[in-house]
C-alpha positions as CSV (number, residue, x, y, z in Angstrom):
1,X,30.6,10.6,-0.4
2,X,28.4,7.5,-1.1
3,X,28.9,4.3,1.0
4,X,30.6,1.5,-0.9
5,X,31.0,-2.2,-0.5
6,X,34.0,-3.9,-1.9
7,X,33.6,-7.5,-3.1
8,X,36.7,-9.6,-3.7
9,X,37.2,-10.3,-7.4
10,X,37.3,-14.0,-7.0
11,X,33.8,-14.1,-5.3
12,X,31.8,-13.0,-8.3
13,X,29.1,-10.4,-8.2
14,X,25.7,-11.0,-6.4
15,X,22.7,-11.5,-8.7
16,X,20.3,-9.6,-6.4
17,X,20.6,-6.2,-4.6
18,X,19.7,-5.0,-1.1
19,X,16.1,-3.9,-0.8
20,X,15.2,-5.7,-4.1
21,X,11.7,-7.1,-4.1
22,X,11.4,-10.8,-5.1
23,X,8.6,-13.4,-5.1
24,X,10.0,-14.6,-1.7
25,X,10.1,-11.1,-0.2
26,X,12.4,-8.1,0.2
27,X,16.1,-8.6,0.4
28,X,17.5,-7.2,3.7
29,X,20.9,-8.7,3.7
30,X,23.4,-10.8,1.8
31,X,26.4,-12.8,2.7
32,X,28.9,-15.1,0.9
33,X,30.1,-18.6,1.8
34,X,33.5,-18.9,0.0
35,X,34.0,-22.2,-1.8
36,X,36.4,-24.6,-0.1
37,X,35.2,-23.5,3.4
38,X,33.4,-25.6,6.0
39,X,30.2,-23.4,5.7
40,X,30.2,-23.8,1.9
41,X,30.6,-27.6,2.2
42,X,27.8,-27.7,4.7
43,X,25.3,-25.3,3.1
44,X,26.5,-24.7,-0.4
45,X,29.0,-22.1,-1.6
46,X,28.2,-18.7,-3.0
47,X,25.8,-15.9,-2.2
48,X,23.0,-16.3,0.3
49,X,20.3,-13.8,1.0
50,X,18.2,-12.8,4.0
51,X,14.6,-11.9,3.0
52,X,11.6,-10.6,4.9
53,X,8.4,-11.9,3.3
54,X,6.6,-8.6,3.6
55,X,7.2,-5.2,5.2
56,X,5.2,-5.9,8.3
57,X,6.7,-9.3,9.0
58,X,8.8,-10.2,12.0
59,X,10.2,-13.2,10.2
60,X,13.5,-13.5,8.3
61,X,14.2,-16.3,5.8
62,X,17.5,-17.3,4.2
63,X,17.9,-18.4,0.6
64,X,20.6,-19.5,-1.7
65,X,20.9,-17.4,-4.9
66,X,19.4,-20.1,-7.1
67,X,16.3,-20.3,-4.8
68,X,15.3,-16.7,-5.4
69,X,12.8,-15.7,-8.1
70,X,12.8,-12.0,-9.2
71,X,9.5,-10.3,-9.8
72,X,8.3,-9.6,-13.3
73,X,8.1,-6.0,-14.3
74,X,4.3,-6.2,-14.1
75,X,4.4,-7.7,-10.6
76,X,6.9,-5.0,-9.5
77,X,4.7,-2.3,-10.9
78,X,1.6,-3.7,-9.2
79,X,3.4,-3.9,-5.8
80,X,4.7,-0.3,-6.0
81,X,1.4,1.0,-7.3
82,X,-0.4,-0.6,-4.4
83,X,2.0,0.8,-1.9
84,X,1.6,4.3,-3.4
85,X,-2.2,4.0,-3.2
86,X,-2.0,2.9,0.4
87,X,0.2,5.9,1.4
88,X,-2.1,8.3,-0.5
89,X,-5.0,7.0,1.5
90,X,-3.1,7.5,4.7
91,X,-2.2,11.1,3.7
92,X,-5.9,11.8,2.9
93,X,-6.9,10.5,6.3
94,X,-4.3,12.6,8.1
95,X,-5.4,15.7,6.1
96,X,-9.0,15.1,7.2
97,X,-7.9,14.8,10.8
98,X,-5.8,18.0,10.5
99,X,-8.8,19.9,9.0
100,X,-11.0,18.8,11.9
101,X,-8.3,19.9,14.4
102,X,-7.8,23.3,12.8
103,X,-11.5,24.0,12.0
104,X,-11.0,23.5,8.3
105,X,-8.1,25.9,8.0
106,X,-4.7,24.5,7.0
107,X,-1.6,26.0,5.5
108,X,-1.3,23.3,2.9
């Protein structure tokens, strides 16, 4: 069974998804300030998002939905390709270390 989140119909659906990459960073959380509440009057109603600027960051920033800019398909492709290349380099380094440890014999 897949985990699900129920959103009340009168809230509207969020524009962005958890773990989505944006120009501001990666979306880690989202919350809603219902219109007509004190929080909405103070900070603006609607969806708000918690974003981490990059995966090694210890900072978390909060944005309203209209402040977030999605990545273009080309930007998203470039980010994912760079991450794949990084991990492939890490795998090659680990394979070299394993070869040294085992005298050049591996089961892989």
